[in-house]
C-alpha positions, -999 to 999 in steps of 0.1 A, spaced: 13 52 -213 19 15 -206 9 -2 -174 45 -5 -163 52 31 -168 21 42 -151 28 19 -121 64 33 -119 51 69 -117 25 61 -91 49 43 -69 75 71 -73 49 96 -63 39 77 -32 75 72 -20 88 107 -26 58 128 -15 65 137 22 40 166 27 22 175 60 -15 169 58 -37 199 52 -65 211 75 -92 191 56 -72 159 53 -70 132 80 -51 100 88 -72 69 91 -66 32 95 -80 6 70 -103 -18 88 -117 -39 60 -120 -41 22 -156 -38 10 -150 -44 -27 -154 -22 -57 -124 -2 -46 -141 8 -13 -125 3 21 -138 7 56 -117 31 76 -114 39 112 -108 75 122 -88 86 152 -120 95 170 -133 59 166 -159 63 139 -159 40 109 -169 50 74 -162 41 37 -134 56 17 -128 52 -20 -96 43 -38 -89 68 -66 -85 56 -102 -48 62 -104 -41 37 -75 -65 9 -87 -46 -22 -99 -13 -5 -91 -12 -2 -54 -26 -28 -29 -36 -19 7 -46 -43 34 -62 -42 68 -41 -22 93 -25 1 67 -28 38 72 -40 62 45 -44 100 42 -80 109 32 -99 140 21 -136 143 28 -161 142 0 -188 168 7 -215 152 -14 -209 116 -1 -238 98 16 -222 64 21 -187 71 9 -174 99 32 -138 104 19 -113 96 -9 -78 83 -4 -52 109 -12 -21 91 -2 -12 56 11 12 60 40 44 40 42 68 35 71 88 66 60 56 87 60 47 75 95 81 84 108 80 118 91 45 126 106 57 115 141 87 139 139 64 167 128 38 159 155 11 152 129 5 116 139 -28 110 158 -22 98 194 -50 73 191 -29 53 165 3 52 185 -4 17 199 -12 2 165 16 18 146 43 0 166 36 -30 143 49 -9 114 83 -4 130 88 -41 136 80 -52 101 112 -42 84 110 -69 57 74 -62 47 70 -37 19 38 -21 5 44 -30 -31 51 -67 -29 23 -89 -43 22 -120 -21 -3 -137 -44 24 -144 -70 52 -170 -66 87 -154 -67 107 -161 -98 135 -185 -93 164 -184 -117 178 -219 -112 206 -234 -132 193 -269 -126 173 -268 -158 203 -260 -179 224 -286 -161 197 -313 -166 194 -303 -203 232 -307 -209 233 -340 -190 204 -354 -210 221 -343 -243 253 -360 -232 234 -393 -224 217 -391 -258 250 -389 -276 263 -421 -259 
C-alpha cells in the first residue's frame, strides 16, 4: 500500500469513528511531545504520564500541545502508561459532550476547540501552501514576444 493510500485510510478512520469510550479507555490532553513518538499526557485527575503513538499514526497524523486523545492503559508499562487509540477532533468532542462522556475537568480548556473553526488537525503548517499563479505563464509569453521583436 502506498503512503498516500495508507494516509487516506487512517484519516478516514479517525474522522468517521464516533464510538463512546470503553471502561478501560480514558480521554487525556497532550501536554508535551517527548520525542520517539512519545507524548506527555495529563489525565482528568491531574496526573501526568507518557503515552505512545501507535505505528499506524506515525508520519500520518500530527498532534500538538493541547490536543485531546483517547488512550488505553498498557498493563506492562513502567514509563509509558498508555497507548493512543484515537486522536479526537472537534466532532468527537461535540459527540462526547452530547453523550456526557466528556470529563468535567477539561471543560475550561476545550472552549478553545470551539473557537478555532479554521484550524484543522491534518494541515501541516511546516510546508508552504502551493500557489498556482498565472504570472509565470504571462511573463513567459511576454518575454517570448520581446524576443521575436
